[in-house]
N, C-alpha and C positions, 0 to 999 in steps of 0.2 A: 405143301402145295401153296404157291403164291396165287391167291384167287384173283388179284388184280391182273395177273398175266393170263390165268386160265379163261376167264369169262370172255374177253374179246376174241380169243382163239376159237372157243367152241361156238360162239355166236356166229362168227364168220364162216366157219366150216359148215354149220347147219344151213346157212343161206346159200353157200356155194353148192352144197349137195342138193338143195331144193331146186336150183337151176338145172342141174343134171337130170334130176327126176322129172321135172316138168317138160324138158326137151323130149323125153321118151313118151310121157303122158299125152302131150299134144301132137305127137307124130303119128305116123301110120301104125298099123297093127304091130304089136310086139309079141315075141315068143314068151310063153309062160312054162317054166319047168317045175317039176316036183322034187322037193328035197327028200331025204331019207325018212323024215317024219310025215311025209305027204303034204306038207305045207308048200304053198306056191312061192316061186322066186322069179324075178324078171331081171332083164339087163339093167333096169333102173336101180334095183337093190344092189346089184354087184358093182355098178359104176360109182354109186354113192359111197359104198363101203370102201372102195379103193381110195377115193378122194379123202374121206374123213380119216381113214387109218394112216395114210401118208402124212396128213397134216398133224395129227396127234403125235405120231412117232417122231416127227421132226421137232415139234415144240417141246415134247415131254418124253425124251428117250428112256428115262429111267423109271417111268411109271408103267405098271402092268396094264395092258390093253386087252379088253374082251370085246369081241364083236360077234353079232349073230351069224354073219356070213363066212366066218373063218373057223372051220371045224377044229383046227388044231389048237385054237384058243380055249376050247370048251373044257379041256382037261385041267386047266390051271385053277388053282384055288388061292385066293388072297383076300385079305381084309380091306386093302386099300387099292383101288384100281379105277381106270377109266372104262366105261362100258357104253356100247353103241348099238343101237338098232337103226341102221341107215334108212330103212323104210318100214315103218310100223303101219300095219293096215294094208298089206299087199292085196288082200281080197278086195278092199275098197278101191285100190288103185286099178286092179285088173278090170273091175266093173265100171271104171271111170266115175266113181263117186269121190268126192273131195276130201273124205275123212281119213287121210293118211298123213303121217308125220315123220320128221327126222328127229332122232333122239340121241343126245349125248349127255352123259352124267359122270360125275366124279363121286366115287364111294370111298368113305374114310371110316375105317374100323367098323365096317358093315352097315354104315348109314349113308344114304345118298344125300350129300350135303350141298351140291351144286348141280345145275343141269339146264339144258335148253331143249325146248320142244317147238319145232317149226312145222306149221301146216301150210306148205307152199301153195296148194290149190285154193286155200281160203285166205291167204295173205295174213295169217295170224302167227305171231312170234312171241313165245313166252320163255322167260329164263329167270334165273336167280342172279342178282347182282353180286358183286364181290362180298358185300356184307351179309348176303344170304336172303335179302328181301326179294320176293318174287314180283316180277313186273311183266306187263304186256307192252311191247313196243308198238308205237303208232307211226304212221307215215310211210316214207319211201323205203326204209330199211337198207341203207347203204351198207356195203360190206365192211368197210373199215372204220366207220364212225357210227356209233349208236345214236338213234334219234330220240324223239320225245317218248317217254315211257309213262305208263299208268301203274301205280302200285296196286298189287292184287291183295285181296283179303277175303277170307271165307265168309260165308253168310252167318247171320245169327238165326239159326233155324227155328221154325215153329214146328214142334213135334206133332201137332195136330194137323199140319198141312205141309208136308215135306215135298221138296222138289227132288226127284230121283232121275239119275241118268244110268243107262244100261247099254251093254254092247249091241251094236247094230248087226254084227255077223255071227255072234256067239250066244245069243239069247236062248235060254232053255227053260223047261218047266221048273227046275230046281231054283233058278234065279227068280222066276215069277212067284213061286211059293214063298220065298224069303221076303221079297218086296211086299207081299200081301200082309206081312206082319206089321207093317207100318201104316200110318194114316198119310196117304199120298195125295198131295194137291194136284200134282201134274208130273208127267213122265216124259223124258226125251231119250232118243237113241242117238248114239254117236259112235264113230269108229276110233280105233287106235288109242293112243295116249291122250287124245283130246278130252276124254272123260275126266281124267285127273285135272286138266286145266279148267274145265267147266266148274268143277267143285272149287278150285283155287280162286276162280274169278267171282265166286258167289252166285253163279248161274245155276248151280245145283247144290244140294245139301249132302247127297249120299250116292255112292257108286259101289255096289257090291259085285264081286266077280267070283262066281262059283264055277270056275273052269280053269283049264290049264293055261298058265302063262310062264314066261321065262323072265329072268331078271332084267335082260335088255329091253323087254317090253314095258317095264314099269319104272325103272330107276329114274329116268329123267322127269317123268310126270310126277313121281313120288317126291323128288327134290323140289319141284315147282310148288306142289301142294304144301309141303312142309314150310316152304318159304312164305306161303300165304297164311300160315297159321293152322293148317289142316293136319290130318293124321291118316296113315295107312296102317291097318292092323290085320293080323291073321284072323281068319274067319272063326277058327276053333276056340281060341282063348283070348282074343282081342289084345294080344301083345304086339308091339311094333314089328312090322315086316322087316326082316333082316336080309342082308345081301352078302354075297361071297359063299353061298351054300354049294356043297358038292353037287355037281350036275347042273347048277344054275336054275333048277325048277323052283317056282313059287308055290306055296300052298294057296288055297282059296283065301281071298282077302276082302276087306271093306275099306274104301276110301271115304272119308267123311269130314264134315265140319265138326268142331269139338262139341257143339251143343246137341248133336243128335244122340238120342237115347238108344244105344245099340241093342238089338235083339239077339237072343241066343240062336 
């Protein structure tokens, strides 16, 4: 993959998808349907998926494409592919909270090496540059020309006073029990893949997820966090979270800055 070609394409598609999503978000009431797994889907999810899929297939016709909204893609297994969640945080979207994101990532040999996470309601755009460095773009965010960026780097955590971020819609007792093993200075809640980006930006040290996620939920945020010097590991054995798994289900995981002393 030519990363100098990839990054402008996925950045532009994320911004264009954000426009489509916000047109629905800011419009009158929209219909919410339930998928086979009982998770919600809206016309914004579907329209963003169509836009991103068409753009990626045109630019990279020979690369396997996995998207959340296209059921026929779920049977594919590959070690190198593009993976998309056109609207992560649909529950936040439906409740008109701003914590939803557009996610596009490129996975190579099971590792998410490049990605973009765009939170259109918050005006925050995070991505990996061609060299792999994670950045947050500032300013107007023109579609075809990248603006000023700020290099992202994880925190140097104090294990006696950790900043923790947890899911806004999927918080449970198991997560709280695990977090209680740490000395926590402060806690924040966030939706969607923004939690990875908060760790990547040094705004949080630790994000544990003890609940079901799919690879398209995590790949782009994982890529951004890796590009900022962070890690995403399995909850059970603390080995790196791998991609291209049969069924696309993730195990429980922990996203963290390297200095965090992980608990069992």
